[in-house]
N, C-alpha and C positions, 0 to 999 in steps of 0.2 A: 251290578256295577261293573264297568269295564276295568280291567287290570293291565298295567304296563310295567315292565321292568325298569324302564328309564323314561322320565318325562323331562323334556328340555323346554324351558321357558325362554323364548327369544331365538329368532332365526337369523341373527347376524353371524359374522365369521366364527365367533367362539361357539355359538349354539350349533350351527351347521356342522363344524368339524366334530363336536362332541356327539351329535346325533348320528352322523355317518360311521364314526368310529365305533360307537356302541352297537349299532346295527351289524357292522362287520364282525364283531365279536359274538354275534348271536342273540343279542338282546331284542326284546320287543320294545319299540321306541315310538313315542309321540312327541312331536314338536308343536308348541303353541306360540303363535306369533300374533301380536296384537295389531299389527298393520294388515293390509290387503296383499301384501307380497312378501316373500323371504328376502333376506339380504341385509336387513338392518341399516343403519346409517351408512356403513361401508358401501352398500350397493345403491341404496335409494336416494340419500341426501348428502353423503360425505365423500369418501375416498374415490370410488369410481366415477361418480359424476363430475367432481371437481377436477380430477386428472384428465377425464375425457375433454372437458372444456378447455383445459390447459393444452392439450395436444392440438385442439383445433386452432387455438390462439397462436401456438408456436408455428403452426403450418402457414397461417395467414401472415405472421411476421417474416417467415423465411421467403415468401413470394415477393415481399416488398423491400427486401434487403438489396437494394440496387448496387450498393457499394461492394457487395460480396459476389452476387450473381452476374453483375454487368448487364442486367436486363431490367429496364424501367417497367415495372408492373404496377398499376394503380387499380384500386377497386372503383368500379363504376358507380357505386352507391354505397351509402352507410350500411354496414353489415348489421343485420337484425338479431334480436335475441333468438328467435325461432331458428335462424340458420345456424347460430352458434351452439344451440342445444341439440341439433340434429344427431351429432355423433354420440352426445351423452345419452340420448333416448335409445339409440340403436344398441349401444354397448350395455346399458342397464337392462333392456329387454332380453338380450342374449344371455346375460349373466343369471337373471331370474329364471329363465327357462332351463338353464343348466342346473341350477340348484334343484328345481322341481324334478327334472329327470333323475338327478342323483338320489333324491329321496325315493322316488318310484322304484329305481333299480335296486335299492336296499330295503325296500318294503317299510320305509319310515313313513308313518301317518303324520301329515302336516295339516293342522287346523288353524284357522284365523279367528282370533277372539282374545279376550282378556282373561288371564289366569289369576285366581286368587286362592290362597291356601285355606282349606277348612280344618286341616289338622297336619301334622308332619308327613302324613301318608295319603292325604286326600286333597285334590284340587277341583275347584269349580271353574268351568270354562263358559264364559259369556260369549257366544259366538258372534261373528260379523258375516252377514247382515243380522241385526238383532231380532228379525222376525223368527229365527230358529230357537228352539228350546235350550235352556242351559244344560250342560253336561257335568256330571260329577264322576271323576275317575279316581282309582286307587293306584298308586305308584310305589314301587319299593324304593327307588332312588329318584331324586329330583335335581337337575342341574339348572341353576339360575344363570342366565346369560342375557339380561335384558338391556345392558348397555347404558348409555348416557344421552342426555339431550342438552342442547345449548343453555347455558346459565342466563337467566333474565333477572337483572336487578329490579326490585319491585317499584322503584321510582321512575323506570323508564317504560313508556308505553309502546311496545313493539306493534307495528301495524301491518307488517308484511309487505309494505309497499315502498315506504321511505326509511323507516327504522327496521332493520333486518338482522337476522342472525344467520349462522352457517347453513341452517336448513332452508331458510327462505330466500337466500341471496340468489338462488338459481331459478327463482320464479319470477324474476323481474320482468315487467312488460316490455321495457325498453332500456337500452344502455344509457345511464345517466352522464351528463357532461362533467359533473364533479362528484366525488365521494370521499367521505371521511371513513376511516377504518380505525376502531378503537380496539387495541390489542396487538402487540408486536411479537406475538408467539407464532407457532407454525401456521395456523389457519389464517391469521391476519396477514402475515407476510406473503403467503401463497396467493390470496385473492388480491392483495395490493399490487403485486407484479402482474397478475393476469389482466386486471382492469386498466392498469396503466398502459400496457401494450395496445390495448383496445382504444387508446386515445383518451381515457378518462383522466381528469386531473385529480389525483389522489393525495389525501393527507393522512399519514399514518401516525397515530397517537399511541403512546405507551407510557406507563408509569415508571418503567425502568429506564436506565440511561442507556441500555444496549438493546439491540434486537437479538431475539433468540438467546436469551442470557445463558442457556445451558450448553451452548456449543463453544468451540474453541474461540477465543477472543479475536484472533487474527482473522478467522473467517467471518465473524460477526461484523468486524470493521470493514472488510472487503464488500460484504453484502450491502452494508449502509452506503458505501461509495457507489456501488452499482445502481442502487435504487434512486439515489439522487440524480445520477446521470440519466435515469429513465424518466425524470421529472417528478418523482415522488417526493413530497415535502415531509420531512420526518420531524415530528414533534415529540422528542424523548424526554423522559422525566416529568411529563405532564399528566394530570389527572382531570377528569370531568367534574363540573359542579352541577351541571343540569344539561339534559338532552331532550329537546322538545321538537315537535313537527307540527306544522299547520296543514299538512297534507300535500304541500307543494315543495317546501323547503325545510331542511333540518338545521336547527340552530344548536350548536354545541358550545356551551360555556365552559371555559376551563378554570381550574383553581387559580391559575397565574393571572387571570384576568382577561385572557384573549377569548375572543368569540369567533367561531367558524360557522359559515353557512355554506351548506352543500345540498345537492339534489337528493342525496341518499347517505345513509350511514350503516355501516356493517359493525355490529358489536360482536367481537370475537375474543372475549375475555373469559374463557373457562366453560366447563360443562359440568353437569350434575347428574347423579344416579337417579334411576326411576324405580328402584326396588321398593320404595315406599308404597307402591300401588298394589303390592302382592298380598296384603293382609298377614304380614309377617308375625304380627302379635299372636296369631293362631298357632304358631309353632315356636313361640318363645325366642324369636330371633330379633336382634337389635341392630340398627344401622349405626355406624360410626359417625364422627363429627363431620365427615365428608359425604354424608348420605351415602356410604358405601358398605359393603360387607366384608368383614374380617374372615380370612380362612387360614387353614394350616397348610402344611407342605403338600398335602394330598388334595387341596382345594375344597376341603370340607369345612362347612360352618360349624358352629357350636352344637348343631343337630347333625350327627354323623351321617345321616342318610340324605342330607341336603348339601349340595355343592354350589359354589359360585365361581364364575370364570369370566374373563374379559374385562371390559372397561369398568363394570360394576364393583370390581375389587381393586380398582386403582391403577397406580403407575405400573408400566409405562404407557398403557392405553394405545397399543400398536396392534394392527390387524395381524401381523406376522406372530407376535406373541400370543394374541388371543387364540389363534389357531392351534398353537402348540399347547396352550392351557386346556383347550377343549379336548385335544387328544389324550392328555395326561389324565384329566379328571375322568373321562369315560373309561379308560382302561382300569383306573382304580375303582370306579363304581361297579363295573361289570366283572372284573377278574381279581381285584384286590391288589393289583400290581402297584408298588410303591411309586409314588410320584415325586416331583421336586418343584419348587417355585422357579419359574424361568427367570433368569437373571444373568449377572455377569456381563461380559462384553457382547452387547447386542448391536447390530447395525441399525443406524437411523438414516432414513431418507427423507428429506424435506423438499417438496416439489415447488419451490420458488422457481423463478426464471431469472437466473440459472439455478440448477438443482444444488443442494448441499447434502453431503453425506458424511457420516462419521461413525467411528468405532474405536473403543479404547479410551485411554486417558487424554485429557487436554493438557496444554502446557501449564496452565494454572494449577491443575491438580498435581502435576509432577513437581512443580516448584514447591507447593505446599506440603507435600510428602517428602521433600528433600532427596527425590530420586535423581541420580546423576544421568542426565539425558542429553541427547542432542537432536537437531532436526535436519531434515533434508527437504528441500522445496523444489518443485517444478512448475514453472508457468506454462500454462497451455500455449501461450504465444510463441514459445520456443519449440513447439512441436510442429511437424509438418501437418499432422492431422488437425491441430488446432487452427492453423492458418487456413486450411482447406474449408473447415466448417465456420470460420469467422469468430472463433471463441478465443479472443485475445487476453481476456481478463481472468480466465479460469486458472486454478492452481490446485496442486496436490501437495500435501505436506505429510512427511513421515516423522513420527517421533520414535526414537529407539534408545535403549540403554547404552551408555558410552563404553561399558566394559564388556558386557555380554553380547551387544549389538542385536538383542532381541527386540522385536518390533513391539511397541507399547501403544501406539495410536496411529490412526489414519484419519486425515481430515481433508475433504474435497469440496471445492466450489467450482461448478462448471458443468458443461453438458455431459450427460450420462453418468453423473456422480453416484447416483443410487445403484447403478450396475457395477461401476468400477470398484465400489468399496468392498465388494465380495472377494476380490483378489487378496486384498490386505486382510480380510477376515480369515480366509483359509490359512494364510501364513501364520497369523497370530494364534489361531486355534491349535495349529500343529507345532507351536513353539519355535517357529522359525526366526532367523536373523534377516537383516536387510540385505545381507550378502546374496541371498536367494535371487534378489532382483537383478543383481549384476551378473549372475552366473547363468542366466537363462535367456533364450532368445524370444523376442516379441515380433509379432507381424508389423509390417510397415506399409502404410502409415496408420498408426492407431493411437488412441488416448491412453491405452494401457501401458504404453511405453514411458508414460510419465512416472511409473514406479521406478524404472531403471534410472532416469535422469535424477529423480529425487534421492534415491539411494546413493548414487554417485556424489551428488552435492553434499549429502550428509557425512559420508566417509571421508571426503577430502578435509572437512573441518577438524577431524580427530587424528588424521594421519599426516598432516602436513606439519 
């Protein structure tokens, strides 16, 4: 029987980082991936594909912005799904090749097949293609990084053609004229803006009264305004009674009595873990109520030699966090180095059009905690760079302590928000005050100068 120091189940971002870190530390590592390519949802169906599509759409949008460029450019023919997906396919292939090269460089064995526990230290691998024999391996430590899949309510018949989830939305044969999106979270809002820019009439439905309910309320309200201006109809505080399709049209009946008919519907309301496929009962492991695994500070399950990382352990389900969890779990598994749960002030990037990014406390949280705070705001329309790129609706908001002037939160809506947020992150992590932004010089013209303007705006409120 083959023996390994570390077996990693799942080749998404968490598993990839764990495998490479363990191999760097000298461990004999095997990665088992149930798909036919490494990368997980991040590379194959989620983050990289959707963001690649977004960049293509933004490029098309920039060419047709006659009011900004002064050049009247129109597309000679409707853009096809195949054309839109070209960049996605190129980027995905490059990323997959990079991952495989990294495994090869570190002597990590990568096999494609389904893994199932036989005992806490033994795994059976059912390979793909299935004409090969099953393998049984022994492993000293196992790291579970199987991720999640889109949640499918049992009463909805997903067909992959008209009723879609976030995995199948990128497999559309043609761009629909109308689309309903159920779910006003990150995935729903991102795809709603992408398809709206392509000329699709989008109806965005969410059971809550606000979009992206976890972000700062002012940014949520600004996003709602921008979406409406883009032609997206918002149906907030609504829930579905029934969703059906006749193969041509999707009929969505809402609890309020409204009925919506569209060419397609994207259901983007949650994801669920896939660890239930691993025969966990063979090693006395139980899933929690969210179909996820509970772990300690070192990412160990109740079986000390079995770890779990990434989306399968729940919040915050970010690629950036999954990477760090993989590194920490691998170091503990190989070297015994004490780890910690990744938390605290983590930057979030939401790739709607425009982008949203945030770190730290929201105004609502500071009010509830009775923290004496003030805010400083900069509208991108007041910046030379904002005018140059045509981003007049963007904004950056700083929240800071009225007495110490320490930066407590940064909230951005606008172009390059996910990049700009790291300036605020650095100042927060180093315990800086907003005076830092006034005392330093910024290139001109840049969006980064928004920090200086916002800091000045906030300090005037407490010094006048």
